N, C-alpha and C positions, 0 to 999 in steps of 0.2 A: 060533420063536417061545416064551417061559418063560412058567410059571406065578408068578401073584402072588398073595400073601392078600393079603385086604383088612378093615377095619374099616369099617362106615360109619357113616353115622345116615340114616336115612329123612325123610321130610317131616314122621312125625308126630314123630320127637325120636326114635324105638326104635331100638338099636344091633342091629345087623345085621352077620354075619362071612359070605364067602364067596372066591371065587376066579379068579380072566380070568385069560385068555391074552392074551399080549401080545408086544411087537416089545422094549419097552422101558417102565420106569417110567412115562413120560408118559403114552404110550398107555393101557396098564391103567389111568390115572388118568381119563383121558379115557371109558375105559369105565365105570367105574364111575359117573361121573357123568350118564353116556347112559341109564345105567338109572335115573337121578331120584335117586342117592342122594349124599348127601356125603361125599364119605373120610377120616379121619382117621389110617389106620395103613396102611400098604402098604410089603408085604414080599415078597421073592424067596422062592419055595418053594427053602429050602437056601442062600437067602442072606441077607446081612444086611439092615435097613430102608431101604427109602428114603428118599433124602436128603430129597426134596421133601415129603416127607409126615413128617419128623423131629420131632417133642415139643419147645418152647421147654425148652431146658435151664435156662433162669431160675427160681434156686431160690426158694421162697414159705416166708418165715420162718413163718405164720402157720400155716400148712399142715404144715409138720411135727412142730410142737405138738399140732396137732387130730388128726392119724391117728399118733403114739406113743401112744396112750393117755395124753398130759396132762390136767390140769385142764382140763375144756369149759370154755368161755366162755361168757357172758350176753347175751342181745341190751339192748342198751343204748337211750337215745335218739339218741346218735349214730351207732353202729355202723348201728342201723334208718335213719339221715338216707343213708348212704353206699350202704347195698342198695337203697335207694328211686331215688338219682342212679343206678346200676347199671343199675337196671329202665326208668329212661327214655331210657336211650342205648340200652339192647338192643331195645328198642320200636322206637323211630325205626328201626333199622336192619332188623329182624324185621318189622315194616309195613310194610315197601317193596318186602316180597317176596324179602326173602334169607333160608337158612334158621339157623336157630337156631346152628347150630356154625361157618358161617362168619361168621356175626354177631359170636360171641364170639371169636373168632381175631383177625377186623378188629379190636375193642375191645382186646385185647390189646396189637396193634400202634403202636393210633392213640391211645387216652386218653394223657393227660401227668397225671395225678393218682396218684400214689403210690400211693394205697388203693385207687382202683376199680385199676387197674391189676395190683395184686400180685390183687385179687378174680376179674380178667380172665383170668387167669394161671393161677390154680388153678384155677376152671372148665375152660378150656381142656383143659388138662393133665391133668382127669377126665376131660371128652368123650373126647378122644384114646387113654383106654385103658378105652372102651366103655361107660359111664357115662350116663346119661340127665341134660339136666340139675337136673331136681332132686332126684334125686340127690345130685350131684355139691353144689347149694345145701345140702343139707341136711346137706352136710359144714363147714361155714359158719352153723352159729348163732348167733353173733356179728350177724351182717349179715342172715338169714334168717331171720324166721318160722317154726314146725313149721309151721303152717296156710297159709301162704304156696307153702311147697314142696308141699306135699299138694295145693295147687290148682291148680299149675303142670302137677303128674301127670299128673291130672285132663284138663288140658289136652292133654299131649302125647298120652294114649289117646286122646283123643277126635280129635286133629288140631287143635284149636280154641286152639292158644298164644296166639297175636294179642289175640283178645278177652280172656283171660283176665291177660294183662300189663296191660292195660285196667284192669279191676276193679280189680285188686291196687293198681295205681299210684292210681288213685279213691281206694280205701279208706284206703291208708299214709296220702294226701297228707291228705285228711278229719280223720285221727284229728292228726296232725301239726297241723293248723289249731287244731283242740281245745285242745289241748295247750299252743299258746303265745297262745289268748284266755285263757286262766284264768290264763295268768302273767303277761301282760300287766294283766291286770284286779287284780294284786296288785300291780304291782311300785309302782305311783304312790300309795296309798294306805301301801305300805309305805313309800316314801319318807318322803312327809308325816309319818309319826308319829317318823319317825328325826330329820326337822330339829325338830319340835317337842319331843320329849323334847331333844335337845341344847341348843334356846335356855333350857328350864325346866331343865337340868342349872347353864348357863352361869348364870342369873338368880342360882338356890340357892347354889349354890358360888361364887361370887364377887362379882356384885353386890349379892346383898342383905349381905353382912358387913360389905363395904366401909362400904354407906350402913346399917348399924348400927353402927359405927364410927366414922363421922360424925355421927350424931347422939347418940351418948352423949358425945363433944366439946364437942356444943352443949347438951347439958341437956339435951336431947329422949329420948324413950323410944318405941319401935316399937307401932303401936298391934297391936290383939287380932288383925286377919287376917295382918298383918306375924313375930307373933310365931308363930301356927299355923305359917304356912310355914317358919319357922326350926327350929322344934322339928320338926317332919315332915323338915326335910330330912336332919337331925341323926340321926334316926332311922334314915334309911335309908341312912345314909352308917355307922353301927356296923351295924344288925344286916341290910341288903340281900345282903351277900355271904353270911350264911346263910340266907337266904333262898331265892337263888338256887341256892345248892349243893341246899336242900332240894328245892326243884323238880325239879333236875337229878337228883336221887335217884329221885325220885317217880316222870318220865317215863322214868329205865331199868328202873326195875323194871317201868312199864308193858309199855317195849319187851322186856323180858324173857318178862314174861307173854305178848304178844300173838303171840311163836314157837311156845306149847304147842295143842295145836288147840282146847280150850275157850276159850282166853285170847283166839286169834286171832279164833274165831267171835263172841266177848262184843265184844271190841272192832272188827270191822267192824261189827260190827251196830249199835254205838253211835254210830259215823262216820255210818249213814247215818240216824242219828235227829236229830241237829244241824240248828239252824234252816238252811234253806237252802242251807250248805254238803254236808249231806246229801245232801238233793235233788241238787244239782249232779252230786253221785257217781255221783250212783244212773243217771241220765239220762246221763252222761257210758259208764257200762257196757254202756246198752241200744243205746246209737248202734254204739258199738263193736260189740255182739255180733250184731244186726239187719244191718249193713253185711256184718259176713262172711258171718252165714251165709245172706244174701242172694249174695254173690259164690259161694259154694263150691254151693249150689243149682244155681246156673245154670252152674256147670262140671261139673254131671253125677255131682255123687259122691250116694253115698245119702245116707238121710236123718239113717241113725242113725252114718257115720264125721260127717259134718255137725259133728252134734250132740258129738261124742267131741273133735272138735279143738275147735270154738268152749270147749268144757268149762275146754280149758287155759289161755284166753285172758282170763277173767276172771278179774281181780285179788281186788275183795272175797271174802273165805271164805265169808260167811254167803251171798251171793248166790250163788255157786259152788256149796254145798253142796246150796241150794235146786232150782238147775237139775241139778244130778248125780241128783236126786229125780227131778224129772220128767224126768228123759233116760231111767231106769231104766222108770219106765211104757210111755214110747213102744217101748224095746223089748222089751216083756211086748205090744203092739199095741196101746196106746191112740192116737189123734191126740195131733197137737203141741198144739193148743190147748188141750185139754182139760187134760192133761197139766199143761200151763204154771197153766193156773187154779187146778184143784186145788191150786199152793204158791205160789198168789198172786205169781205172777214177773213178770206185765205188767200192767201198767191193764187194763180189761176194755175197754175201747174198741178197743186194740190187738188185744189177744186177740180178739174179734167179725172184728178187719178179715182176720187170719190163716185162722181157720175159713172163713170165704165164700173165700180164697184154695187153700184145702186143697180144700175142692168143690169148686171149678169148675178143677183143675189150676195154678194160678195161682199157687202159694207161694212164689214167688221173687216175682213185682212185690208180693205182700203184703206179703212180709220188707224189701222195698226202701221201699215208703210207711211202712211201720213206720219204720225206717231216718231217714225224712226227717222225720219228725215230731216224732222224739228231737234231734236235730239242731236243729228251729226251738225246740223247748223249752229245748233246752240252751243256745241262743245267747242267749232273753230273760233266761234266767234267772242268765246270766253277766253279763248290763248289767245287772241290778236288784243283783245283789251288789256289780259295780265301783262301782253310783252309791250305793250304801248303806256301806258299808266307807270312798270317798275320804269322802262328808258325815260319815260319821261321825269318822274321824280327821282331817281339817281341825277339824268343832267340839271335837274333844278338843284340836286343838294352841290353836286360838282362847281356850276356856276357860282352859285353865295358864297362858298367856302373857296372859292379860286380868287373871287372877286375882291373877298378881305383881306386873302394871305397878300396879295399884289397889292393893296392898299396898302399893310402896314411894310412890308419890305422894301418897296419903293420908299415910301418916307422917312423908314432907318437908312437908307441908301445914301440919300440928300441929304440928311446931316453927317453920316459920314463924311462924307468929300466935305465938308466944311472943316472940319476938324483938323489942322494943322498938329502938325507934330515938331 
């Protein structure tokens, strides 16, 4: 009989170490599994690491950069999508009853997508070294947000990783859906406006001067409307580049100012005051915040820690500052609805719902109801914005084209009347 040291993970995802006596590494591995553990590392006492549990030798390029003190990567929409795809694959395996470590190891062997395979390989390497899944994921901030890793950590501590993964996946999918709706709602108006602008430029820069030359040869003159259009086009061509340069410098100055604390607060506060668009930005922030808060509350993390994590996800600095002030009151012992009400952070009706939920011990349900309400309002506002912007773009395009066409046709008509047969 020989002694073997092992590193394993239990059903809750916690890392454990110990020793077993067995005839060979395979038998030792079976003994560890018999105790309800998933072996990650197995070595004979006084010997080398057993081959059956050897860590994958494939190097992970991004893991080297992340762990060598290099520049930390930020979470982007593309990276978040990669992380979401990995969580879905992990959920499929772990939800069927497979331990987390085995699921990650299998994904490392089976996944064909290069990025997902790199993620799985790095996570398996970290797990094999005795780290938990949440801690390993925290080493990949370009794919997993800090709030998601803390939620998974809470799930590992309570042994409820499966429902936590479901909630995280649902939250990330809804977040991406809202983002895609906003982008899709703006694509059509931008396209219509671009086509209209191109048509008008064609009329003013090519067609109208050609007609003007033709009328001069015929002895006619352009009417007042056509003259105004030509003079306007000449003015735009002469001074347009300077105007664009001025606008660019002005926007650059606003951008630089927004990087300061005072400027950032003023710019973000001004964005929220914009008609319709500001309301959409506010509802989007509130939907993401309440959805994440609901997920964190169900995970079993304390309220003060929930609020600290959620504060980092608020992009608008004006709203983040108000939320930070409300969080300070909660830390002092005030109730969450009372603190949010003081800084007018949420609508009164939503605060009433949260107050009832807090008193009845169903704050998670109340927060989820508030999230659903914000999602419905946001969907309606996006549809309204799409309708209004599309109508405005079409109306603007039609008006410009009609104006140019009328100016040309009336000028030609006036000249034709002076021609004698």
